[in-house]
C-alpha positions in Angstrom: -156.7 79.5 -19.5 -159.0 77.7 -22.0 -156.1 77.1 -24.4 -154.0 75.6 -21.6 -156.9 73.2 -20.8 -156.9 72.1 -24.5 -153.2 71.6 -24.5 -153.4 69.6 -21.2 -156.1 67.3 -22.7 -154.0 66.8 -25.9 -150.9 66.1 -23.8 -152.8 63.4 -21.7 -154.3 62.0 -24.9 -150.8 61.8 -26.4 -149.5 59.9 -23.4 -152.3 57.3 -23.7 -151.7 56.8 -27.4 -147.9 56.5 -27.0 -148.4 53.9 -24.2 -150.8 51.7 -26.2 -148.7 51.9 -29.4 -145.8 50.6 -27.4 -148.0 47.8 -26.0 -149.1 47.0 -29.5 -145.5 46.8 -30.7 -144.5 44.5 -27.9 -147.5 42.2 -28.3 -147.3 42.0 -32.1 -150.7 43.5 -32.5 -149.4 45.7 -35.3 -148.7 42.6 -37.5 -151.2 42.4 -40.3 -150.8 39.8 -43.1 -152.9 41.9 -45.6 -150.6 45.0 -45.2 -147.5 42.9 -45.6 -148.7 41.4 -48.9 -149.9 44.8 -50.1 -153.6 44.1 -50.3 -154.4 47.5 -48.7 -155.2 49.6 -51.8 -156.1 46.9 -54.3 -159.8 46.7 -55.0 -159.5 43.4 -56.9 -157.8 41.7 -53.9 -160.4 43.1 -51.5 -163.2 41.8 -53.8 -161.5 38.4 -53.9 -161.4 38.1 -50.2 -165.0 39.2 -49.7 -166.2 36.9 -52.5 -164.4 33.9 -50.9 -166.3 34.5 -47.6 -169.6 35.0 -49.5 -169.2 31.9 -51.6 -171.0 28.9 -50.1 -168.4 26.7 -51.8 -165.5 28.8 -50.5 -162.5 27.3 -48.7 -163.8 28.5 -45.3 -165.9 25.3 -45.2 -168.9 27.0 -43.6 -171.3 26.6 -46.5 -173.8 29.5 -46.9 -173.4 30.7 -43.3 -171.5 33.9 -44.1 -173.6 34.6 -47.1 -176.8 34.3 -45.0 -175.4 36.7 -42.5 -174.6 39.1 -45.3 -178.0 38.9 -46.9 -179.7 39.4 -43.6 -177.5 42.4 -42.9 -178.5 44.0 -46.2 -182.2 43.2 -45.8 -182.3 41.1 -49.0 -185.3 38.7 -49.2 -186.1 35.8 -51.5 -182.4 34.9 -52.1 -181.5 31.2 -52.2 -178.1 31.3 -50.4 -177.6 27.5 -50.4 -177.5 27.4 -54.2 -175.5 30.6 -54.7 -172.0 31.1 -56.1 -169.9 34.3 -55.8 -167.8 35.4 -58.8 -165.1 38.1 -59.0 -164.6 40.3 -62.0 -167.6 38.8 -63.9 -167.4 39.8 -67.5 -170.9 40.8 -68.8 -169.9 41.8 -72.4 -168.0 44.4 -74.3 -168.4 47.9 -72.9 -170.9 50.2 -74.7 -172.7 53.3 -73.5 -175.4 51.2 -71.7 -174.1 47.6 -71.4 -171.1 45.5 -70.6 -168.1 45.7 -68.4 -166.7 43.6 -65.4 -168.7 43.4 -62.2 -166.5 43.3 -59.1 -168.6 40.8 -57.2 -171.6 39.0 -58.6 -173.5 36.5 -56.4 -175.9 34.3 -58.3 -178.3 31.9 -56.6 -179.2 30.0 -59.9 -182.9 30.9 -59.4 -182.7 34.2 -61.3 -181.7 36.2 -58.3 -178.4 38.2 -58.2 -176.5 40.5 -56.0 -174.1 42.9 -57.8 -171.4 44.8 -55.8 -169.3 47.6 -57.3 -166.3 47.9 -55.0 -164.7 51.3 -54.9 -161.9 51.8 -52.4 -159.8 54.5 -54.2 -160.6 54.0 -57.9 -162.7 56.6 -59.7 -166.1 55.9 -61.3 -166.2 54.8 -64.9 -168.5 56.3 -67.5 -172.1 55.0 -67.2 -170.7 52.2 -65.0 -173.7 51.7 -62.6 -176.1 52.3 -65.5 -174.5 49.4 -67.4 -174.7 47.1 -64.3 -178.3 48.2 -63.7 -179.2 47.3 -67.2 -177.6 43.9 -66.8 -179.8 43.1 -63.8 -182.2 45.5 -62.2 -181.9 43.9 -58.8 -179.8 44.2 -55.7 -177.2 46.6 -57.1 -174.8 47.9 -54.4 -172.1 50.6 -54.5 -169.5 49.8 -51.9 -167.0 52.4 -50.6 -164.9 52.9 -47.5 -167.3 55.4 -46.0 -170.6 54.9 -47.9 -170.1 57.7 -50.4 -172.5 58.1 -53.3 -171.6 57.4 -56.9 -170.9 60.3 -59.2 -173.2 61.3 -62.0 -170.5 60.1 -64.4 -171.5 56.6 -63.4 -175.2 57.1 -62.8 -176.3 59.6 -65.5 -176.6 58.6 -69.2 -176.1 62.0 -71.0 -177.6 60.8 -74.3 -180.9 59.6 -73.0 -181.0 61.6 -69.8 -181.6 58.5 -67.7 -180.3 58.9 -64.1 -180.2 56.2 -61.5 -181.6 57.2 -58.1 -179.7 56.2 -55.0 -181.9 54.2 -52.7 -184.2 53.0 -55.5 -182.0 51.9 -58.4 -178.9 51.1 -56.3 -178.0 51.2 -52.6 -174.9 52.3 -50.7 -172.6 50.1 -48.7 -169.6 51.1 -46.6 -166.7 49.2 -45.3 -166.8 51.3 -42.1 -170.2 50.0 -41.0 -171.9 47.3 -43.2 -168.8 45.3 -44.1 -167.1 45.7 -40.7 -170.3 44.7 -38.8 -170.8 41.7 -41.1 -167.2 40.6 -40.7 -167.5 40.7 -36.9 -170.6 38.4 -37.1 -168.5 36.0 -39.3 -165.7 36.1 -36.8 -168.0 35.1 -34.0 -169.2 32.2 -36.0 -165.6 31.1 -36.6 -164.6 31.3 -33.0 -163.7 27.6 -32.8 -161.7 27.7 -36.1 -158.4 29.5 -35.3 -157.0 30.0 -38.9 -160.3 31.2 -40.2 -161.0 33.4 -37.2 -157.6 35.0 -37.3 -157.8 35.5 -41.0 -161.0 37.4 -40.6 -159.5 39.3 -37.6 -156.6 40.5 -39.7 -159.0 41.8 -42.4 -161.2 43.5 -39.8 -158.1 45.4 -38.5 -157.2 46.3 -42.1 -160.7 47.8 -42.6 -160.4 49.7 -39.4 -157.1 51.2 -40.6 -158.5 52.1 -44.0 -161.6 53.8 -42.4 -159.8 55.5 -39.6 -161.4 53.5 -36.8 -159.4 52.5 -33.7 -158.0 48.9 -33.8 -157.2 49.1 -30.1 -160.3 48.7 -27.9 -158.4 49.2 -24.6 -156.9 52.5 -25.9 -160.3 53.6 -27.2 -161.9 53.0 -23.8 -159.1 54.8 -22.0 -159.6 57.8 -24.3 -163.3 57.8 -23.7 -162.7 57.7 -20.0 -160.4 60.7 -20.3 -162.9 62.7 -22.3 -165.8 61.9 -20.0 -164.0 62.3 -16.6 -165.4 65.8 -16.1 -167.6 68.4 -17.7 -164.5 70.4 -18.5 -162.8 67.5 -20.3 -165.9 66.8 -22.3 -166.3 70.5 -23.3 -162.6 70.7 -24.3 -162.9 67.5 -26.4 -166.0 68.9 -28.1 -164.1 72.1 -28.9 -161.2 70.2 -30.4 -163.6 68.1 -32.5 -165.4 71.2 -33.8 -162.1 72.6 -35.1 -160.7 69.4 -36.6 -162.1 70.0 -40.0 -160.4 73.4 -40.1 -157.1 71.6 -39.1 -157.6 69.2 -42.0 -158.2 72.1 -44.4 -155.0 73.8 -43.2 -152.8 70.7 -43.6 -154.1 69.9 -47.1 -153.8 73.5 -48.3 -150.2 73.7 -46.9 -149.5 70.5 -48.9 -150.7 72.0 -52.2 -148.7 75.2 -51.7 -145.6 73.3 -50.8 -146.0 70.9 -53.7 -146.5 73.8 -56.1 -143.3 75.5 -54.9 -141.4 72.2 -55.2 -142.6 71.6 -58.8 -141.8 75.2 -59.9 -138.3 74.8 -58.3 -137.9 71.7 -60.6 -138.6 73.9 -63.6 -142.3 73.0 -64.3 -144.6 75.8 -65.6 -147.9 75.3 -63.9 -151.1 76.5 -65.7 -153.8 78.7 -64.4 -156.9 76.6 -64.7 -160.3 76.3 -63.1 -159.3 72.8 -61.9 -156.5 74.2 -59.9 -156.3 73.7 -56.1 -157.4 76.8 -54.2 -158.1 77.4 -50.5 -161.9 77.4 -51.3 -161.7 74.1 -53.1 -159.8 72.5 -50.2 -162.4 73.8 -47.8 -165.2 72.5 -49.9 -163.4 69.1 -50.1 -164.4 68.7 -46.4 -167.6 70.7 -46.3 -169.2 70.1 -49.8 -167.4 66.9 -51.1 -165.4 68.9 -53.8 -162.8 66.7 -55.5 -160.7 66.3 -58.6 -158.8 69.5 -58.4 -155.0 70.0 -58.3 -152.1 71.2 -60.4 -151.5 71.0 -64.2 -148.7 71.6 -66.6 -148.6 71.5 -70.4 -145.5 69.4 -71.2 -145.8 68.5 -74.9 -147.4 69.8 -78.1 -147.3 68.5 -81.6 -149.7 70.0 -84.1 -153.2 69.2 -82.7 -151.9 66.8 -79.9 -151.2 68.1 -76.4 -150.0 66.2 -73.4 -150.5 67.4 -69.9 -149.0 66.3 -66.6 -151.5 66.7 -63.8 -151.8 66.0 -60.0 -155.3 65.6 -58.5 -157.1 64.6 -55.4 -160.0 62.2 -55.0 -159.5 60.3 -51.7 -155.8 60.1 -52.2 -153.3 62.3 -54.1 -152.4 60.9 -57.6 -150.7 62.2 -60.7 -150.0 61.3 -64.3 -150.3 62.2 -68.0 -153.3 63.0 -70.2 -153.6 63.5 -73.9 -155.9 65.8 -75.8 -156.6 66.3 -79.5 -157.8 69.8 -80.5 -158.5 70.5 -76.9 -160.8 67.4 -76.4 -159.8 64.9 -73.7 -161.0 61.6 -72.3 -159.3 59.8 -75.2 -156.3 58.3 -73.5 -157.4 54.7 -74.0 -157.8 55.1 -77.8 -155.6 52.7 -79.9 -153.7 55.6 -81.6 -152.2 56.5 -78.2 -151.0 53.0 -77.4 -147.3 54.0 -78.0 -147.6 56.8 -75.5 -149.1 54.5 -72.9 -146.4 51.9 -73.6 -143.6 54.4 -73.0 -145.0 55.4 -69.7 -145.5 51.9 -68.5 -142.1 50.8 -69.6 -140.6 53.6 -67.6 -142.6 52.8 -64.5 -145.1 49.9 -64.5 -146.9 51.4 -61.5 -148.7 53.7 -64.0 -152.2 52.6 -64.9 -154.1 53.8 -67.9 -157.8 54.5 -68.6 -159.8 56.8 -70.8 -158.8 59.8 -68.7 -155.1 59.0 -68.2 -152.3 57.7 -70.4 -150.9 56.7 -67.1 -151.6 57.6 -63.5 -150.4 56.5 -60.1 -150.7 57.4 -56.4 -148.2 59.7 -54.9 -145.8 58.1 -52.5 -146.1 58.1 -49.6 -149.8 57.4 -50.0 -151.7 60.5 -48.9 -155.3 59.9 -48.1 -156.8 63.3 -47.2 -160.3 61.9 -47.0 -159.6 59.2 -44.3 -157.0 61.6 -42.7 -155.8 58.8 -40.4 -152.3 57.7 -41.6 -148.9 58.6 -40.2 -148.0 60.0 -43.7 -150.8 62.5 -43.3 -150.0 63.4 -39.7 -146.3 64.0 -40.7 -147.4 66.9 -42.9 -147.9 68.9 -39.7 -144.1 68.9 -39.4 -142.8 71.5 -41.8 -139.5 69.6 -42.4 -141.4 66.4 -43.2 -143.8 68.2 -45.4 -140.9 69.7 -47.4 -139.3 66.3 -47.7 -142.5 64.7 -48.9 -143.2 67.2 -51.6 -139.6 67.2 -52.6 -139.7 63.4 -53.2 -142.9 63.8 -55.2 -141.5 66.6 -57.3 -138.2 64.7 -58.0 -140.2 61.7 -59.2 -142.5 63.7 -61.3 -139.6 65.6 -63.0 -137.8 62.3 -63.8 -141.0 60.9 -65.4 -141.8 64.0 -67.4 -138.2 64.3 -68.7 -138.3 60.7 -69.8 -141.6 61.0 -71.6 -140.7 64.2 -73.4 -137.4 62.6 -74.5 -139.2 59.5 -75.9 -141.9 61.6 -77.6 -139.3 63.8 -79.3 -137.6 60.6 -80.5 -140.9 59.4 -82.0 -141.4 62.8 -83.7 -137.9 62.9 -85.2 -138.3 59.3 -86.4 -141.7 60.1 -88.0 -140.2 63.1 -89.8 
């Protein structure tokens, strides 16, 4: 009887969602400029938009109004907004262990006060990154993520000296889901009489809601709340469903890893047994203990003391690529001597990006964000046939990329000999 009540609630919920999605389609509410021009997952473009609003000299024409709202929201005092300028990708010197790099957003009031924002949507932390920015200016350092996640020790702990930045003291957390969204809504109210500016902000607000899993449809949200609260039984059933949702997330992600492993093996890959491998426990801890950076690995090339692995990992999203190790030591993929390897990967597919960890990495397509767990691509994984189709597409792409890289590496080896 209880299970039937749950099913009835889900059925009614499905009817509401279907109805409002159709209304959104007919009204054009699904149209979003930022999605169309592919700003969704690009931190640099997000930073550029935020900095434009925060810049008193920005094209919005509102002077320091938006910056004052931002400063008030963050509780920053003694900042001269009227003299400030916002800069994107501010270069602060060559990168060393403790200095240098590029600050995503730097706001300078020309009186010695600065606001530094490190913007992380999907990118991983860089070594000593927040330490370097903290050393540049020990003032108003913020770490911005979709949901307000903390920075990793890789960014905040300097292993040589043992110096570690303390969250709340040395830097503060910001989230798109609360801080940025609430600030943007304040900006939108101030721009109510300026249609182009107001609607531009509205499009970005909707994009942030999509990225953070918040409803973009207030009418649908209210109807769902009415459904859940219409009776004690409905409220109890909704609570029971909510209590089990994390277990559903675990199941969907674990089924993905098992299916992907089978698809890769069927393509001829030999997968290694490794402590970094995806396991049911790690998937569970992903949602309960913030476990991340696990997945599947395969040794694809060896030449004397050089080895190259293909790997697939999860942070917020699933991504894959190639790493290089010398005598078993990694984190060297950005060294000059491996330029040729990086070049081969990029020439084959320029969607690959390199850093010290990866000769080349890219997000799996379709984009699978298991942290937000709010996209159609994620929901489709509950359908076994769609799951199989998704992992098959990934495996086929991976096999093509691996075969191409091995062929080119063998050509280099023969030429060298």
